[in-house]
N, C-alpha and C positions, 0 to 999 in steps of 0.2 A: 242220085246226085253225083256228078263227076268229081273225082278226087284230084287235087292239084298237088304236084310234087314240089318240095323245097329242100334246100340243103339241111342236113341234120348235123348239128355241131356236137362233137364228142369232146369232153373235157379231158383229153389226154394228148400228149405230144408223141405218142408211139407212131413211128413212121410206117409200121406194118399195117395200120388200120387205114383202109382206102377211104376216099370221100364217100359219104353216104347221102342218100336222098330218102325223105320220108313223106308219106301221104297218110292222112288219117280222117276219120269221120266219127264224131261223137254225138249221140243223142242222149236223152234222159234215161235211157234204158239199155243201151248197148254201145259197142264201139268196134271199129275196125282200124287196124294200123298196118301199113305196108312199109317195109324198109328194103332198100336195094343198094348194092354197090355197082350196079349195072352189069354184074356177072351173075348175081344170085338175087332172088327175091324171097323175102320172108314176110309172112302174113299172120295176123291173129285177128279173129273176129269172134267176139263173145257177146252172147245175149244176156239178159238179166239173170237167168238161171245159172249160166256158166260163171258169170261174175260173182254171184253169191257163193258158189262152190269154191272158186279161187280165193275169195276173201276169207272163207272159213279155213281153208287149207294153209294159207299164209298168215293167218291171225292178224289181219289188218286192224289198225286202231279205229278206223271208220267202219261201222257195221252196216253194209248196204241191205242186209236182210231186215233191218229195223223198220224202215219206211222209205217212201220215194225220195224224201229230202236227203236222207243219208246216201242213197244211191247216186243222186245228182251231185252231192258233195264229193264222193269218192271219184266219180268220173271227171268232175271239174279239176280235181287235184292231179289226176293222171294227165289230162289234157294240158294243164298248166306246165307240168314238168316236161312234156314233149315239145310244147311251143316255145318255151323259154330256154331250152337247152340245159335245164337243170338236171342233175342226176336224180332219178327216182329209184332209190335203193330197194331192189327186190319187189317193187310194186307191179312191174309189168315185165314179163319175160316173153319175148317174141320167138315163136317156134317156127 
């Protein structure tokens, strides 16, 4: 599925932060997120196993290792945060 780019709104007035674009894809079991300032490109793509490891390392309040519904809930919260420009404190770090 082709990804579409859109502006990524950052909730800060720091003039040093350039305009950003984001593209993302979420399924019930994995995600990929791309972020660019048109000079650099950052990407994170995690499958179910990697998401489970990350959630255990960061001690998320939603436990995706519990069942498929919890995995879908976690991914929907991440996607909501990225789509609405809300801050998702520590939930997703793009490397």
